[in-house]
C-alpha positions as CSV (number, residue, x, y, z in Angstrom):
1,M,0.1,-0.2,-0.1
2,F,1.4,3.3,-1.1
3,I,1.0,5.8,1.8
4,S,0.3,9.3,0.5
5,A,0.3,12.7,1.9
6,G,-3.3,13.1,1.8
7,F,-3.5,9.9,3.8
8,L,-1.3,11.1,6.2
9,A,-3.2,14.6,6.6
10,I,-6.7,13.1,6.4
11,N,-6.2,10.0,8.8
12,Y,-3.3,11.1,11.4
13,G,-3.9,14.8,11.1
14,V,0.0,15.5,9.8
15,H,0.7,18.8,8.6
16,D,0.6,18.8,4.7
17,K,4.5,19.9,4.5
18,I,5.5,17.1,6.9
19,A,3.3,14.5,5.2
20,Q,4.5,15.1,1.6
21,F,8.4,15.4,2.6
22,F,7.8,11.7,4.0
23,A,5.5,10.5,1.4
24,D,8.2,11.5,-1.5
25,R,11.2,10.4,0.5
26,E,13.4,7.4,-0.8
27,P,14.3,4.6,1.9
28,P,18.0,5.5,2.7
29,A,20.7,3.4,1.4
30,N,22.5,0.7,3.5
31,N,20.1,1.1,6.2
32,L,18.8,-1.9,8.0
33,Y,15.7,-0.5,8.9
34,W,14.4,0.1,5.3
35,H,16.3,-3.3,4.2
36,E,14.7,-4.3,0.8
37,K,11.7,-2.1,1.6
38,L,11.0,-0.1,-1.9
39,M,9.1,2.7,-0.1
40,Y,10.2,5.0,2.6
41,L,6.7,4.8,4.5
42,R,4.5,1.4,4.8
43,P,0.9,0.9,6.5
44,S,2.7,-0.3,9.6
45,P,3.3,1.1,13.1
46,G,7.0,0.9,12.6
47,Y,6.8,3.5,9.9
48,L,3.6,5.6,10.1
49,F,5.1,6.8,13.5
50,I,7.7,8.6,11.7
51,P,5.9,11.5,10.0
52,V,3.4,11.4,13.0
53,M,6.4,12.1,15.6
54,A,7.7,14.6,13.3
55,D,4.3,16.5,13.3
56,M,4.0,16.1,17.0
57,F,7.2,17.7,17.4
58,N,6.0,20.7,15.1
59,R,2.9,21.0,17.1
60,I,4.7,21.4,20.5
61,G,6.5,24.8,18.7
62,I,9.7,23.3,17.2
63,N,10.3,24.8,13.6
64,R,8.9,22.6,10.9
65,D,12.1,23.4,8.6
66,E,14.3,22.2,11.3
67,I,12.5,19.1,11.8
68,L,13.0,18.3,8.0
69,A,16.2,19.1,8.0
70,D,19.1,16.6,7.0
71,T,20.4,16.9,10.8
72,Y,17.3,15.5,12.4
73,V,16.0,13.1,9.7
74,N,19.9,11.8,8.9
75,L,19.8,11.1,12.6
76,M,16.4,9.5,13.0
77,E,17.0,7.1,10.3
78,A,20.6,6.1,11.7
79,I,18.9,5.5,15.0
80,G,16.5,3.3,12.8
81,H,19.6,1.4,11.3
82,I,20.9,0.4,15.0
83,A,17.7,-0.6,16.2
84,A,17.3,-2.8,13.6
85,Q,20.9,-4.1,14.1
86,E,19.3,-4.8,17.9
87,E,16.2,-6.4,17.0
88,T,17.9,-9.0,14.5
89,K,20.4,-9.8,17.3
90,Q,23.3,-8.4,15.4
91,I,24.2,-6.3,18.7
92,T,22.9,-6.3,22.6
93,H,20.6,-3.6,23.7
94,A,23.4,-2.2,25.5
95,Q,25.5,-1.9,22.4
96,A,22.5,-0.2,20.6
97,V,22.1,2.3,23.3
98,E,25.8,3.4,23.2
99,A,26.0,3.5,19.8
100,C,22.8,5.7,19.6
101,I,24.4,8.1,22.2
102,D,27.4,8.2,20.3
103,L,25.5,9.8,17.2
104,V,24.5,12.8,19.7
105,K,27.0,13.3,22.4
106,N,28.6,15.9,20.4
107,N,25.9,17.3,18.5
108,H,22.8,17.9,21.3
109,T,21.2,21.3,21.5
110,N,19.6,21.1,25.3
111,Q,21.8,19.3,27.9
112,Y,18.8,19.1,30.3
113,Y,17.2,16.7,27.9
114,Y,20.3,15.0,26.5
115,T,21.5,14.2,30.0
116,A,17.9,12.9,31.1
117,V,17.5,10.6,28.0
118,V,21.0,9.4,28.4
119,D,20.6,8.2,32.0
120,Y,17.2,6.9,31.2
121,L,18.4,4.5,28.3
122,R,21.1,3.4,30.6
123,G,18.8,2.4,33.0
124,G,18.9,5.0,35.5
125,S,16.5,7.0,37.5
126,N,17.9,10.5,37.9
127,N,15.7,11.7,35.1
128,F,12.9,13.3,34.5
129,I,11.5,10.7,31.9
130,A,11.5,7.5,33.8
131,P,8.3,8.4,35.9
132,L,6.4,9.1,32.7
133,A,7.1,5.6,31.2
134,T,4.5,3.2,30.4
135,P,4.2,0.1,32.7
136,F,4.8,-2.1,30.1
137,K,8.4,-3.1,29.4
138,A,7.4,-4.0,25.5
139,L,6.2,-0.9,24.8
140,H,9.7,0.8,25.3
141,R,11.1,-1.0,22.4
142,G,11.2,2.2,20.3
143,D,12.9,4.7,23.1
144,L,16.3,4.7,21.4
145,F,14.2,7.2,19.0
146,L,14.2,9.7,21.9
147,L,17.4,10.4,21.0
148,S,16.7,11.9,17.7
149,A,14.9,15.0,19.6
150,C,18.6,15.7,20.9
151,V,19.4,17.9,17.7
152,L,16.2,19.8,17.7
153,N,16.0,23.1,19.6
154,V,14.0,22.7,22.5
155,D,13.7,24.5,25.6
156,D,13.2,22.5,29.1
157,A,9.2,22.7,28.8
158,Q,9.4,21.4,25.3
159,A,11.8,18.9,26.4
160,Q,9.1,17.5,28.7
161,Q,6.5,17.9,26.3
162,V,8.3,15.6,23.7
163,V,8.5,12.8,26.2
164,R,5.1,12.9,27.4
165,Y,3.7,12.9,23.9
166,W,6.2,10.5,22.7
167,F,5.0,7.9,25.3
168,A,1.5,8.4,24.6
169,L,2.2,8.0,20.9
170,I,4.7,5.0,20.5
171,S,2.9,3.2,23.3
172,S,-0.3,3.1,21.1
173,F,1.5,2.3,18.0
174,L,2.9,-0.6,19.6
175,L,-0.2,-1.6,21.1
176,M,-1.7,-2.2,17.7
177,D,1.5,-3.6,16.5
178,D,1.5,-6.0,19.4
179,A,-2.4,-7.0,18.8
180,D,-1.6,-8.0,15.4
181,D,1.4,-10.2,16.2
182,L,-0.1,-11.6,19.2
183,E,0.0,-15.4,18.1
184,G,3.1,-15.2,16.3
185,D,4.9,-13.2,19.3
186,R,3.3,-16.1,21.8
187,V,5.3,-18.7,19.6
188,S,8.2,-16.9,19.2
189,G,8.7,-15.3,22.4
190,D,9.2,-11.9,21.2
191,E,8.3,-8.8,23.5
192,N,4.5,-8.1,23.4
193,A,2.5,-6.2,25.8
194,F,-0.4,-8.6,25.6
195,L,1.6,-11.3,26.5
196,E,3.1,-9.5,29.3
197,S,-0.2,-8.4,30.8
198,G,-0.8,-11.9,31.7
199,L,-3.9,-12.1,29.3
200,D,-6.2,-12.0,32.3
201,K,-8.8,-9.5,33.1
202,Q,-6.6,-7.8,35.3
203,G,-3.6,-7.5,32.6
204,I,-6.3,-6.4,29.8
205,D,-7.9,-3.7,32.2
206,R,-4.2,-2.2,32.8
207,I,-3.9,-2.0,28.9
208,K,-7.5,-0.5,28.3
209,E,-6.4,2.0,31.2
210,L,-3.0,2.9,29.2
211,L,-4.9,3.3,26.2
212,G,-7.5,5.7,27.7
213,K,-4.8,7.8,29.2
214,N,-2.8,7.7,26.1
215,L,-5.9,9.1,23.9
216,A,-6.7,11.7,26.2
217,T,-3.2,12.9,25.9
218,I,-2.8,12.7,22.1
219,K,-6.2,14.5,21.8
220,E,-4.8,17.5,23.6
221,I,-2.4,18.1,20.7
222,N,-4.2,16.0,17.7
223,A,-7.8,15.3,17.9
224,T,-7.6,13.6,14.5
225,L,-4.9,11.2,15.0
226,A,-6.5,10.3,18.6
227,K,-10.0,9.5,16.6
228,T,-8.1,7.2,14.2
229,I,-6.1,5.4,16.7
230,D,-9.2,4.9,19.0
231,A,-11.2,3.6,15.7
232,K,-8.4,1.0,15.0
233,F,-8.4,-0.2,18.6
234,V,-12.1,-0.5,18.3
235,T,-11.5,-2.7,15.1
236,M,-8.9,-4.8,16.8
237,A,-11.1,-5.4,19.7
238,N,-13.1,-7.5,17.3
239,L,-10.2,-10.0,16.0
240,P,-10.7,-13.2,17.3
241,H,-7.5,-13.6,18.6
242,I,-8.2,-10.6,20.8
243,A,-12.1,-10.5,21.6
244,V,-11.2,-13.6,23.3
245,Y,-9.7,-11.9,25.8
246,L,-11.7,-8.9,26.3
247,N,-14.9,-10.4,26.6
């Protein structure tokens, strides 16, 4: 499926300029995240979050041209490559964290944000990020991308907004991914928030509570996006392999 700029604007509320930029972009060469992909964007959360995240940065006041500049976009793609190396077991999580930190240690704009992200990704608690994290470990497998915002000009208040909206956005996208992959992940042993919940009433209620909070947070900044995510979860709830746990 070709992801058009219009699709992103109508369904996800992405600004026309941001949507067109990513819809037109070619997959980066020699990048494992886009390995053998013919299109930059695909109809899956792991790719759709890219323009949505960029739009989120713009909505909290970061200059649009800065978000679409090579400094940010190339960094985001480089982080994607390292994340794919970790996913394919070529490197460990700790190695992936350090490789991504190396990309920004001499190229960050806000020391408060950079220090907090580095401490958080290294497993520390001396940062403002850990208290905002979601309760499911499986929903943090995209957290390396938090480092991409290190090269954007944000003040301390915007830095906190980046993290707050990031967790609401990415955990919702990953929940959609986990719902689709539930049976496959059960067999493979891959991380999955539904499996992590225990798939009992208490666990499913925790997922519902998280999703409700996420949608309320996202609605503050992008009502169109919140509506689309909500609709996708309504559809997801009717899937046979999910419905059995919700009823």
